[in-house]
C-alpha positions as CSV (number, residue, x, y, z in Angstrom):
1,M,152.8,20.6,80.3
2,K,153.3,19.1,83.8
3,V,153.5,15.2,84.9
4,L,150.6,14.4,87.0
5,K,152.6,12.8,90.1
6,D,154.7,16.2,90.1
7,I,152.3,18.4,90.7
8,L,150.7,16.0,93.6
9,Y,153.8,17.1,95.7
10,K,152.8,17.7,99.1
11,V,148.8,16.6,98.3
12,N,147.4,14.5,101.0
13,M,146.2,11.6,98.9
14,L,144.0,8.9,100.5
15,S,144.1,6.6,97.2
16,V,145.0,6.5,93.7
17,T,143.7,4.8,90.8
18,G,145.3,4.9,87.4
19,D,148.8,6.1,86.2
20,T,150.2,9.2,87.9
21,G,153.2,9.6,85.0
22,V,150.7,10.8,82.7
23,T,151.3,14.6,81.2
24,V,148.8,17.1,82.0
25,N,148.0,20.1,80.1
26,Y,146.0,22.6,82.8
27,I,144.1,22.4,85.9
28,H,140.4,23.5,86.5
29,F,137.8,23.6,89.2
30,D,135.0,24.4,87.1
31,S,133.9,21.5,85.0
32,R,132.8,23.9,82.0
33,K,136.6,24.9,81.2
34,V,137.9,21.8,81.1
35,K,139.6,20.6,77.9
36,L,141.7,17.5,76.6
37,N,144.2,16.3,79.3
38,D,143.3,18.6,81.7
39,V,142.9,17.8,85.6
40,F,139.7,18.5,87.4
41,V,139.5,19.3,91.2
42,A,135.8,18.8,92.4
43,I,135.5,21.5,95.2
44,R,132.7,21.5,97.7
45,G,131.2,25.0,97.5
46,T,128.3,26.8,99.2
47,L,126.0,26.8,96.2
48,S,127.3,23.8,94.1
49,D,129.2,20.7,94.8
50,G,132.2,19.8,92.0
51,H,131.6,16.4,92.6
52,D,128.3,16.5,90.8
53,F,130.3,17.6,87.7
54,I,132.7,15.0,87.7
55,K,130.9,13.3,84.6
56,N,130.8,16.6,82.5
57,A,134.8,17.0,83.2
58,E,135.3,13.4,82.2
59,N,133.3,13.8,78.7
60,Q,135.3,17.1,78.1
61,G,138.5,14.9,78.2
62,A,139.9,15.2,81.7
63,L,142.7,13.2,82.2
64,A,142.5,13.2,86.1
65,I,140.1,13.9,89.0
66,V,141.0,14.7,91.9
67,C,137.9,14.5,94.8
68,E,137.1,13.9,98.0
69,E,134.3,11.4,97.1
70,L,135.6,9.0,94.3
71,P,132.7,8.4,91.7
72,K,130.9,5.1,91.4
73,E,131.8,4.4,87.8
74,K,135.1,5.1,86.5
75,V,136.5,5.6,82.7
76,N,139.2,3.9,81.8
77,G,142.4,5.9,81.1
78,V,141.6,8.6,83.7
79,T,143.2,8.6,86.8
80,Y,141.2,9.2,90.0
81,I,143.1,10.5,93.2
82,E,141.0,10.5,96.4
83,V,142.1,13.3,98.9
84,K,140.9,14.4,102.6
85,D,140.4,18.3,101.4
86,S,139.9,19.2,97.9
87,K,140.6,22.8,98.7
88,K,143.8,22.2,100.1
89,A,144.8,19.7,97.5
90,L,143.9,22.8,94.9
91,A,146.3,24.9,96.8
92,Y,149.3,22.4,96.5
93,I,148.4,21.7,92.8
94,S,148.3,25.2,91.7
95,A,151.5,26.4,93.4
96,N,153.4,23.1,92.0
97,Y,152.1,23.7,88.4
98,F,153.2,27.2,88.5
99,D,156.6,26.2,89.9
100,D,156.4,27.4,93.7
101,P,156.1,31.0,92.3
102,S,155.6,32.8,95.8
103,D,158.8,31.2,96.8
104,K,160.8,33.5,93.9
105,L,159.8,37.0,95.1
106,K,158.7,38.5,98.7
107,L,154.9,38.0,99.2
108,V,153.4,40.1,102.1
109,G,150.0,39.4,103.1
110,V,147.9,41.9,104.8
111,T,144.6,40.6,107.0
112,G,142.1,42.4,109.0
113,T,138.5,43.7,108.9
114,N,139.4,47.2,107.7
115,G,142.7,48.7,106.1
116,K,143.8,45.8,104.1
117,T,143.0,47.7,100.5
118,T,144.8,50.7,101.7
119,I,148.0,49.2,102.9
120,A,148.6,46.5,100.1
121,T,148.2,49.2,97.6
122,L,150.1,51.9,99.4
123,L,153.0,49.4,100.0
124,F,152.9,48.5,96.4
125,D,153.1,52.4,95.5
126,L,156.2,52.8,98.2
127,F,158.2,50.2,97.1
128,S,157.4,51.0,93.2
129,K,158.6,54.5,94.0
130,A,161.6,53.2,95.9
131,G,162.6,51.7,92.5
132,F,161.7,47.9,93.1
133,K,159.3,46.1,90.7
134,C,156.3,45.3,92.2
135,G,153.1,43.0,92.3
136,L,149.9,43.6,93.9
137,L,146.9,41.4,94.8
138,S,144.0,43.4,95.7
139,T,140.0,44.1,96.1
140,V,140.5,47.1,93.6
141,K,143.2,45.6,91.1
142,V,145.7,43.3,90.4
143,M,149.0,44.5,89.4
144,V,152.0,43.0,87.4
145,G,154.7,45.6,87.4
146,D,153.2,48.2,85.3
147,E,150.5,46.1,83.9
148,E,147.0,46.2,85.5
149,F,144.1,43.7,85.6
150,S,140.8,43.9,87.0
151,A,140.0,42.4,90.4
152,I,137.3,39.7,91.1
153,R,137.4,39.2,94.8
154,T,139.6,40.2,97.5
155,T,141.3,37.1,97.9
156,P,141.2,34.9,94.5
157,D,141.3,31.3,93.7
158,S,144.5,29.4,94.1
159,I,144.9,28.7,90.4
160,T,144.7,32.6,89.7
161,I,146.5,33.7,92.6
162,N,149.6,31.2,91.5
163,S,149.0,32.2,87.9
164,Y,149.5,36.0,88.7
165,L,152.4,35.2,90.9
166,R,154.2,33.1,87.8
167,D,153.4,36.3,85.7
168,M,155.3,38.3,88.6
169,N,158.1,35.8,88.7
170,D,158.4,36.6,84.7
171,A,158.2,40.1,84.8
172,G,161.1,40.0,87.3
173,V,158.8,41.0,90.4
174,E,160.8,41.3,93.7
175,F,157.6,42.0,95.9
176,C,154.2,41.5,95.8
177,F,151.9,42.7,98.4
178,M,148.3,40.9,99.0
179,E,144.9,41.3,100.5
180,V,144.0,38.1,102.8
181,S,140.9,37.6,103.4
182,S,139.0,35.2,105.9
183,H,137.2,33.4,103.0
184,G,140.5,33.1,101.4
185,I,142.2,31.4,104.5
186,D,139.1,29.4,105.5
187,Q,139.1,28.1,101.9
188,H,142.8,27.3,101.6
189,R,143.6,29.6,98.8
190,T,146.6,31.1,100.7
191,T,147.7,27.5,101.7
192,A,150.9,26.4,99.8
193,L,152.2,30.1,99.1
194,T,155.3,31.1,100.8
195,F,155.0,34.4,102.8
196,A,157.8,36.6,103.6
197,G,155.4,38.6,106.1
198,G,151.9,39.0,107.3
199,I,150.5,42.2,108.7
200,F,147.2,42.5,111.0
201,T,145.2,45.7,111.0
202,N,142.3,45.2,113.2
203,L,139.2,43.1,113.8
204,S,135.8,44.0,114.1
205,H,132.1,42.9,113.2
206,D,132.1,41.6,109.6
207,H,131.4,38.4,107.5
208,L,129.5,36.8,110.3
209,D,126.9,35.5,107.4
210,Y,129.9,33.3,106.5
211,H,131.4,32.6,109.9
212,K,129.3,31.2,112.6
213,D,130.5,33.6,115.5
214,F,133.2,36.5,116.1
215,A,135.4,33.9,117.8
216,E,135.5,31.5,114.5
217,Y,136.1,34.6,112.2
218,R,139.0,35.7,114.7
219,D,140.4,32.4,114.8
220,V,140.6,31.9,110.8
221,K,142.7,35.3,110.5
222,K,145.2,33.6,113.3
223,R,145.3,30.7,111.2
224,F,147.3,32.9,108.6
225,F,149.7,33.8,111.1
226,D,149.9,30.4,112.6
227,E,151.1,29.1,109.4
228,L,153.7,31.8,108.6
229,P,157.4,30.2,108.2
230,S,159.8,31.2,110.8
231,K,161.9,33.2,108.4
232,A,159.0,35.6,107.9
233,F,157.8,38.5,109.9
234,A,154.1,38.8,111.6
235,L,153.3,42.5,112.0
236,V,150.1,43.5,114.4
237,N,148.3,46.3,115.7
238,T,148.6,46.1,119.4
239,D,146.0,48.6,120.0
240,D,143.3,45.9,118.7
241,K,143.3,43.3,121.6
242,N,143.3,40.9,119.2
243,G,146.7,41.8,117.7
244,A,148.3,39.7,120.5
245,V,145.8,36.6,119.8
246,M,147.5,36.7,116.4
247,L,150.9,36.4,117.4
248,Q,150.2,33.4,120.1
249,N,151.5,30.4,118.0
250,T,153.5,32.0,115.3
251,R,156.6,30.7,114.5
252,A,157.4,34.0,112.4
253,K,159.2,36.8,114.0
254,K,156.9,39.1,116.1
255,Y,156.6,42.9,115.5
256,T,154.0,45.4,116.7
257,Y,152.7,48.8,115.8
258,A,150.5,51.1,117.8
259,L,149.1,54.8,118.5
260,K,148.1,54.1,122.0
261,S,150.1,51.1,123.7
262,F,153.8,49.7,123.9
263,A,154.8,48.8,120.6
264,D,157.9,48.2,118.6
265,Y,156.7,51.1,116.1
266,K,155.1,54.0,117.5
267,A,153.5,57.0,116.1
268,Q,152.0,60.1,117.4
269,I,149.2,62.4,116.0
270,L,150.2,66.0,115.6
271,E,148.1,67.3,113.1
272,N,144.5,66.1,111.4
273,N,142.6,68.0,109.1
274,F,141.4,67.6,105.4
275,T,144.6,68.1,103.9
276,G,146.5,65.5,105.8
277,L,148.3,64.2,108.7
278,L,151.3,65.5,110.5
279,L,152.8,62.4,112.4
280,K,155.6,61.8,114.6
281,I,157.2,58.3,113.9
282,D,160.2,57.3,115.9
283,E,161.0,60.4,116.5
284,Q,160.8,61.9,113.1
285,E,157.9,64.1,112.0
286,L,156.2,63.2,108.5
287,W,153.2,64.7,106.5
288,T,150.8,62.5,104.4
289,R,148.0,63.5,102.4
290,L,146.0,60.6,104.3
291,I,143.3,61.7,106.4
292,G,142.1,60.5,109.9
293,N,143.3,58.6,112.9
294,F,142.7,55.3,110.9
295,N,145.0,56.1,108.3
296,A,147.4,56.9,110.8
297,Y,147.7,53.2,111.7
298,N,147.8,52.8,107.9
299,V,150.9,54.7,107.6
300,L,152.4,53.5,110.4
301,A,151.7,49.7,109.4
302,I,153.5,50.4,105.7
303,Y,156.4,52.4,107.4
304,A,157.2,49.4,109.8
305,T,156.7,47.1,106.7
306,A,159.0,48.7,104.7
307,D,161.6,49.0,107.4
308,L,161.4,45.1,107.9
309,L,161.9,44.7,104.3
310,G,165.0,46.6,104.7
311,L,164.2,50.2,103.3
312,K,166.1,53.1,105.0
313,T,164.1,55.3,107.3
314,L,164.3,58.6,106.0
315,E,163.8,57.1,102.1
316,I,160.7,55.5,103.7
317,L,159.2,58.8,105.5
318,R,160.3,60.8,102.2
319,I,158.1,58.2,99.8
320,I,155.4,58.2,102.4
321,S,154.7,62.0,102.0
322,D,154.4,61.6,98.5
323,L,151.7,58.7,98.3
324,N,148.0,59.6,97.4
325,S,145.0,57.9,99.1
326,V,143.7,54.6,97.2
327,N,140.5,55.0,94.9
328,G,137.3,54.8,97.1
329,R,139.3,55.2,100.5
330,F,138.0,58.7,102.4
331,Q,138.4,60.0,98.5
332,Y,137.1,63.5,98.3
333,V,136.0,66.4,95.9
334,I,135.0,70.1,97.0
335,S,132.6,71.9,94.9
336,E,133.9,75.2,93.4
337,K,131.5,78.0,94.7
338,E,129.7,76.4,97.8
339,K,132.7,74.6,99.0
340,V,130.5,71.5,100.0
341,T,133.0,68.4,100.9
342,A,132.0,65.0,99.3
343,I,133.7,61.9,100.5
344,V,133.5,58.7,99.1
345,D,134.6,55.7,101.4
346,Y,134.6,51.8,101.1
347,A,133.2,51.9,104.7
348,H,130.7,48.8,105.0
349,T,131.2,47.6,108.4
350,P,130.1,49.1,111.7
351,D,133.5,49.8,112.7
352,A,134.9,51.3,109.7
353,L,131.9,53.6,109.6
354,K,132.2,54.8,113.0
355,N,136.0,55.1,112.4
356,V,135.3,57.5,109.2
357,L,132.7,59.4,110.9
358,E,134.4,60.1,114.0
359,T,137.6,61.2,111.6
360,I,134.9,63.8,110.0
361,N,133.6,65.0,113.2
362,S,136.9,65.4,114.8
363,I,137.8,67.8,112.0
364,R,134.8,69.8,111.3
365,T,134.2,73.0,113.1
366,K,130.8,71.9,113.8
367,N,129.0,74.7,112.0
368,E,128.9,72.6,109.2
369,N,126.3,69.8,108.7
370,L,127.2,66.1,107.9
371,I,125.4,64.4,105.7
372,T,125.9,60.4,105.6
373,V,124.5,58.4,102.8
374,V,124.6,54.3,103.7
375,G,123.3,51.0,103.0
376,C,124.0,47.5,103.7
377,G,124.7,44.8,100.9
378,G,122.3,42.0,100.1
379,D,123.2,38.8,100.8
380,R,125.6,39.6,103.4
381,D,125.8,39.6,107.4
382,K,122.2,40.9,108.4
383,T,123.5,41.3,112.1
384,K,125.6,44.1,111.3
385,R,122.7,46.5,109.6
386,P,121.1,47.8,112.6
387,K,124.8,48.8,114.0
388,M,125.2,50.5,110.7
389,G,122.1,52.5,111.0
390,N,122.7,53.2,114.6
391,I,126.0,54.8,114.0
392,A,125.1,56.7,110.9
393,A,122.1,58.6,112.7
394,A,124.2,59.3,115.9
395,L,127.3,60.7,114.3
396,S,125.4,62.6,111.5
397,S,123.7,65.5,111.1
398,R,121.1,64.0,108.6
399,A,121.4,60.3,107.8
400,I,120.3,59.0,104.2
401,F,119.5,55.3,104.2
402,T,119.6,53.8,100.6
403,S,120.5,50.8,98.6
404,D,124.3,49.5,98.4
405,N,124.5,46.2,96.3
406,P,121.0,44.7,97.1
407,R,122.0,41.3,95.3
408,T,119.0,39.1,95.4
409,E,117.5,40.7,98.5
410,D,114.5,43.5,98.6
411,P,116.2,46.7,99.1
412,E,113.4,48.2,101.0
413,K,113.7,45.3,103.5
414,I,117.5,45.6,104.1
415,I,116.8,49.6,104.8
416,E,114.2,48.6,107.2
417,E,116.7,46.4,109.0
418,V,119.4,49.4,108.4
419,E,116.6,51.5,109.9
420,A,115.9,49.3,112.9
421,G,118.9,50.3,114.8
422,V,118.2,54.0,115.1
423,E,117.7,55.3,118.6
424,P,114.8,57.4,119.2
425,Q,116.1,60.7,119.6
426,H,117.8,60.6,116.1
427,F,114.7,59.4,114.2
428,K,114.2,63.0,112.9
429,K,117.7,63.0,111.2
430,T,117.0,59.9,109.1
431,M,115.2,59.3,105.6
432,N,114.9,56.4,103.4
433,V,115.5,56.8,99.8
434,I,115.9,53.6,97.9
435,N,117.5,54.8,94.6
436,R,121.1,55.4,95.4
437,K,121.5,57.8,92.7
438,Q,118.5,59.7,93.9
439,A,120.0,59.5,97.7
440,I,123.2,61.1,96.6
441,K,121.2,63.6,94.7
442,L,119.2,64.6,97.8
443,A,122.3,64.7,100.1
444,C,123.6,67.2,97.7
445,Q,120.4,69.3,97.5
446,L,120.2,69.2,101.4
447,A,123.7,70.4,101.7
448,G,124.6,74.1,102.3
449,A,128.0,75.8,101.9
450,N,131.0,74.2,103.5
451,D,128.8,71.0,104.6
452,I,130.2,67.8,104.2
453,I,128.7,64.7,102.4
454,L,129.8,61.3,103.0
455,I,129.2,58.4,100.5
456,A,129.6,55.1,102.3
457,G,129.7,51.4,101.4
458,K,130.9,51.2,98.0
459,G,133.9,53.2,97.4
460,H,135.8,51.8,94.7
461,E,133.6,49.8,93.1
462,T,132.0,51.1,89.8
463,Y,128.5,48.8,89.5
464,Q,125.9,48.1,91.6
465,E,124.7,44.6,91.8
466,I,120.9,43.8,91.5
467,N,119.4,40.6,91.0
468,G,122.5,39.0,89.5
469,E,123.1,41.8,87.5
470,R,125.6,44.4,87.4
471,F,124.6,47.9,86.5
472,D,127.3,51.1,86.1
473,F,127.3,53.1,89.0
474,D,130.1,55.1,90.4
475,D,129.4,57.2,93.9
476,L,132.4,59.3,92.9
477,K,131.4,60.4,89.2
478,I,127.9,60.7,90.2
479,V,128.1,63.1,93.4
480,K,130.6,65.3,91.2
481,E,128.0,65.4,88.7
482,H,125.4,66.9,91.6
483,L,127.6,69.0,93.0
484,K,128.5,71.1,89.8
485,Q,124.6,71.7,89.6
486,L,125.3,73.5,92.9
487,D,127.8,75.6,91.6
488,K,125.5,76.8,88.5
């Protein structure tokens, strides 16, 4: 139970009607969850406006309403707080309600187009192996020490974030590693959190269904670094030209990492094959089970972060060499007899798909065929679809275009838009199979001895979303079943 005026600390209030000295039970932005003596925060969303449900919240016993537009009729005994930005207000109210939990541990945010999940998860694994109690907020899962919870979205809402962080406080967690999405930043889900550090991976074509253009997408990411406190660190990849942009206005201590350009933390790839990478980092050689150039950047980022957080160099190198890949990130299985390698990867942007395909092509001998199964999600950025088709066809021996998560769109139309990017000289290499399970089966049937299959786009996801319903679907499980058929 909290006093209303206490959880309104730092909220930019335009007007207050009623008593702020009342004791409130909980906070909600979904009116359906409101109970007696709760606070309801009315949020304007893309599909609905919370202001339309203020009456519902009042009827269900809300003691206070936080909103950008006051209702015409007010209920006696209910306190009304008018604010400039409800999303921002929710962030501060959530942090205050849970006693500012991010300030009681070292919270590190990872942002960028690709690599967020891998870096956050590997940092969690690294620090856990180093003997620390850790937390993780990622696309794949949420971890509070050893306790695992399902993740709903990349960056949860402010209430959920602070609730988990408070659980971490109670469990004695010292470090928490968190994916920070552009949606999360733009919607103020990370506002009011105290970060000990921020990591920038890279920036490429993604989420332009939400952001009006690439410049806006970049500037939203930059805002995360602009808001870091002076005692925090900002670590950016300077091989990406946007790395320098992220550091322009930050008050945090600035650090850089790179494979190609000058940086505070440098790495060199000595060997790169399907068993892993041999790297030289700061004149020390390191073997890791992670595969590909993009993972060299991820390893370097976690090395630099661990160093900035005070771990000893030899301990960092020892633990990194013992880390495994993250679920759905270049996760592979090899058939017993035919030695067909099937790789499942979350690559769902043009840049990520290109990185994975170029990594495979740099490792394979070219005597093997590379068969790529790929699609694009529905109700998302349409402009990347032809680019994905172009990359898949150009860098593969065969490309099978299929469904991803079509959501409310017609999967056949999505595939047509993917196919539109294929250059004429690659037409004969492409096939369209709407049913994803059948597409994976076909890829396995087409594969000969030692061939390579890449199944891209869904990675760790164990469902397929069609017309608002989620059906069980696991790329890795399905390809394993079909590879077994090859060995019979």
